N, C-alpha and C positions, 0 to 999 in steps of 0.2 A: 774374367776379372772378378776378384772379390767384390761383393756388393758394397762393402764399406769403402773400398778404394774408389769405386765408381761414384758413390755419393760425394766423397770428398773432392774428387776431380770436378764433379758438376759444380760444387760450390766455388772452387777456384776459378772455373771458367766464367761463372756468373759474375764474380767479383771483378774479373778482367773486363767484362762487358760494361758493368756499372761504372767502373773507373774511367773508361773511355767515353761512354755515352751519356751518363746521367749528370746534369749540372750540379746537383747537390753532392753526389758521391765524389765528383771530381774536385770539389771545393774543400773536402775534409782533409784534416791533418792529424798527425798523432796526438797533438795537443787538443784539438777540437773534439776528438772522440772520447777523451778521458772522462768527462763528467757523464757522458751517456753510458759508458761501460760501468761506472759506479752505480748508476740507476738500474741497469740490467742485473747487476749482481744482487742488489737489494730485492728486485722482483723475483729472482730465483730463490733467494732466502725465504721470502714470503710463501712461495709455492711449496717449498719443502716443509715449512712449518705447518702448512694447511694440509699436507699429504695429498695435494692435488697433482698427481703424477702426469696428467696430460699437460698441465701448465708447466711442470718441471721440464718436460720434453721441449716445449716451446721456448722456454727461457734458456735452456742449454743451447738450443739452436741459435738464439740471439747472441750468446756469448761466443760460440764458435765463429759466427760471422764476424764479430768484432776482432777476434784473434787473426782471422784471415785478412781483415781490412787493415789492421796495423802492419802485418807482414807485407802486404801489397804496397803500402805507402813506403815502408822502409826499403823494400826492393827498388823502388823508383829512385830513392835517394842514395842507393848504393851502400846501405847500412847492413842489411841482412835480408834473407828471404824466408819463406815458410819452411823450407827444408832445414835451414839453420835452426829455426825455432824448435822443430820436432826433434832433430838430432841432439840438440842441447838438452832437452828434457830426457831423452833416451839415455844419454851419457850419464846424466845425474842419477837416474833411477838405477842404473847398473852399479854405479859407484856406491850408492847408499844401500844396496841390497847384496852385500857380500855373502850373506847366508843363502842367496839364490844363485849368484854368479861367481861365488868364490868358495872358500873352504871354512868360513866362519859358521859356528853352530849357535843357534838360539833356541830357547825353550818357550818364549812368550812374546807377546806384542810389546810388553814393557822393555824387554831386552833389545828389541828392534829399535825402539825410540832412543834408548841410551846409545846405541851404536850410531844412529843418525847424527846426534849432536857431536859425538866424538869425531866422526868422519868429517863433519862440516868444519871443525876446528883444525884437524890435522891434515886432511887431504885437499879440502876446498879452499883453504886459506882464510876462512872467516876469522877476523880478529877478536870478535866478541860473541859469546854464546847468545846474547840478546840482540846482536846486530841484525839478525834476520827478522825481527819483529817490526813491522812497518810503524812509523811514528803516527801515521794517519788512521790507524785502527781505532774503532770506538773504545773508550776507556775500559769497559768491562771485559771485552774480548782481548784487549791488550794485556790486562792483568792476568787473564787465564793463560795466554800464550807465553808470557814471561815466566810465570811460575812453572809451567809445563816444561819449558826449555831448560830452566835452572835444574829442575828435577832430573832431566836427562843426563846431566853430568854429576848427579849425586848430591846436589844442594837441595835438601828437602827434609821435611819432618819424617821421623822414623815410622810413624803410624798415624792413623786418623784421630786417635784419642788425644795425642799430644797436639795435633793441629787444631782440634776443637778447643782445647784449653787456651790456645792462643786467641781464638775467636772470643771466648769469654773474657779473657784479659783485656782485649781491645774494647769490648762492650763496656766493661767496668770503667775503663779510662775515659771513654766518651761520656758515660753517665756522670762521672765525677766532674768533668768540665762543665756539663750542662747544669748540674746541681749547684756548682759554685759560680755559675754565670760567667765563665771564663771568656776571654776575648774570642772573637769570631775566627781568628786565625787558628787558635788552638782547637776549637770545635771542628773546623774544617779538616785539620790534620788528623784528629782522632776519628772522625767519621770516615775519612779516606782509609785510615788504617783498618777500621772494622770491615769496610767493604772488601779491601784487599785480602784480609784474613778469611772472609767468607768465600771469596772466589778461590782461594788456595784450598780451602776445605772441600769445595765442590769437586775438585779433582779426585780426592780420596774416596768419595762416594759415587764416583763415575757419573757425575752430572755436569753438563756444560752450563756454566752460570749464565752466559748470554742467552742460550736457548731457553733456560728455565725462566728467566725474566721476561722473555718474549711471550712465553705461554701464560705467565701471570698477567702481563699487559692485555693479552687477548681475552682472558677470562674476566678481568675487571671491565673491559670495554663491553663485553657481551652482557654482563649483569647490570651495568649502569644503563645500557641501552634499553634493557628490559624495564628498568624503573621509569625511564622516560616514556616508553610506549604505554605502560600502565597508567602513568600520570595523565597522558593525553586522553586515554579512554575514560578517565574520571573527569575530564574537562579541566585539568589543572596543568600548570607548568611546574617542573621540579623546583624552580626558584621560589615557588609559593608554598611548597610542602615543608612540613616540619621534619626535623632529623628523625624523629620516631616513625613518621610515615614512610620516609625513604628507607629506613632500616628494616621495616616490616616487608617492604617490597624486595629489598635485597635478600632477605631470608627466604622469601617466596621464590626468587630467581634461583637460589641454591637448590631448593626442593625440586624445581622442575629441570634441574641439571643444566642451567645456563652457565 
């Protein structure tokens, strides 16, 4: 037997054992697992951003276990089983790849994405292009996915230059509201428009805005931690330091590649 099938069967057998014999596992429901799955997904994301591939392997295992767990509970309730889950995604992949399993010709990854969105609307019965974007996604990632999906059906800027002009336009509108001390609702709206325009632009330069911000967060944390460590070496607290002292340490952190 293929070692991959052996490994998957082993996991299925273990899940059967746990569901029958472990008090904690027997108690779980599809609903009770939900928040744990979200936590595991974030842990996988952190491992990927850190390029810690041993941790990526571990977190992928946790997610596969969750998928098997959900399917085992659903099978007990007569809803579906793991074979239904796997066959469902296989069917979807075949439908969405007519250039592999049909006679459609494509020349680029962009054409593949365009086909996906059209297939979802025509063949899979999706009523809205944006209907597949989960409402619970973090806002930055949601903006990226919405603009990406709209682009898949042709609703997009013709080039990155015109998209950048939109960023500058939104920046000017925000600055105008701030300059005039406009109501908070207007500042909120213009700030949101600017963020949305920047996320849209990120697609044109092949940058994932959510990932880029996470990298910036990690860089800020590393450099600020450096300031705190240096302050302790000097017998100080950062709360007691002047802005000039902290700025000097910040520049030092940059020089040592923090």
